[in-house]
C-alpha positions in Angstrom: 5.8 -2.0 -0.8 3.6 -4.9 -2.0 2.5 -5.2 -5.6 -0.5 -7.3 -4.8 -3.8 -6.1 -6.3 -6.0 -4.4 -3.8 -9.6 -5.6 -3.3 -12.4 -3.2 -4.4 -13.2 -2.3 -0.8 -9.7 -1.1 -0.2 -9.6 0.8 -3.4 -12.9 2.4 -2.5 -11.6 3.3 1.0 -8.3 4.7 -0.3 -10.0 6.8 -2.8 -12.0 8.4 -0.1 -8.8 9.9 1.3 -7.4 11.0 -2.1 -8.6 14.3 -3.4 -9.1 14.7 -7.1 -8.7 11.1 -8.0 -11.2 9.0 -9.6 -11.7 5.2 -10.4 -11.5 4.6 -14.1 -14.4 2.7 -15.8 -12.3 -0.5 -15.9 -11.8 -0.3 -12.1 -8.1 -1.1 -12.8 -6.7 2.3 -12.5 -7.2 5.8 -11.1 -6.6 9.2 -12.8 -6.5 12.8 -12.2 -5.9 15.9 -14.3 -3.7 18.6 -12.5 -3.8 22.1 -13.8 -1.0 24.6 -13.0 -0.6 28.3 -13.8 1.8 27.9 -16.5 4.2 25.4 -18.3 7.1 25.9 -15.9 4.9 24.8 -13.0 3.6 21.8 -14.6 7.0 20.7 -15.8 8.4 21.3 -12.3 5.6 19.1 -10.8 6.4 16.3 -13.3 10.1 16.4 -12.4 9.4 15.8 -8.7 6.7 13.1 -9.4 9.4 11.6 -11.8 11.9 11.4 -8.8 9.2 9.9 -6.7 8.3 7.3 -9.3 12.0 6.3 -9.7 12.4 5.9 -5.9 9.2 3.7 -5.8 10.1 1.8 -9.2 6.6 2.7 -10.2 6.0 4.8 -13.2 2.8 6.7 -14.3 1.1 6.9 -17.6 0.9 10.7 -18.1 0.9 13.4 -20.6 1.4 17.1 -20.5 -0.1 19.9 -22.7 1.1 23.4 -21.6 -0.2 23.8 -18.1 -2.0 20.5 -17.6 -0.8 17.1 -16.7 -3.1 14.1 -17.0 -2.1 11.1 -14.9 -3.4 7.5 -14.9 -2.1 5.0 -12.2 -2.1 1.2 -12.4 0.3 -1.6 -11.5 0.2 -3.4 -14.8 2.3 -6.3 -13.6 -0.3 -6.9 -10.8 -3.3 -6.5 -13.2 -4.8 -3.6 -11.3 -4.4 -1.1 -8.3 -1.9 -1.6 -5.5 -0.6 0.5 -2.6 2.0 1.7 -4.9 -0.6 3.4 -7.0 -2.0 5.2 -3.9 1.3 6.0 -2.5 2.4 7.8 -5.6 -1.0 9.6 -6.0 -0.7 11.0 -2.4 2.8 12.2 -3.3 1.6 13.8 -6.5 -1.1 15.5 -4.4 1.4 17.0 -2.1 3.7 18.3 -4.9 0.8 20.0 -6.7 -0.1 21.9 -3.5 3.5 23.0 -2.9 
C-alpha cells in the first residue's frame, strides 16, 4: 500500500465513508474515540487492532483509559494522511462493531 500523502479532496472523500472519524485541526491526521462496555472489550479491540497494524506495518498513536480508546492516525514518514491510515481506520471500525 502506498505511503504517498493523499490530496485534500481524497481525504475528504475517504472521511465521508468512515463513521466516527474526524480530520484534526492540522489536516494531517484523523482521530476517533472508541467506547466499549468495559476494559476487557477495550483491550480486546486494541489487541485486534495491534495485529492489523503489524500486518500493515502502520502503527497508531493511541491511549486507553478503562473502557475508552482514543486513536490518532497519520503517516508520519509521508508527512500526512495516506491510504494506510484509512485502511487501518476501516479495520478498527469493523473490530469495534464485532
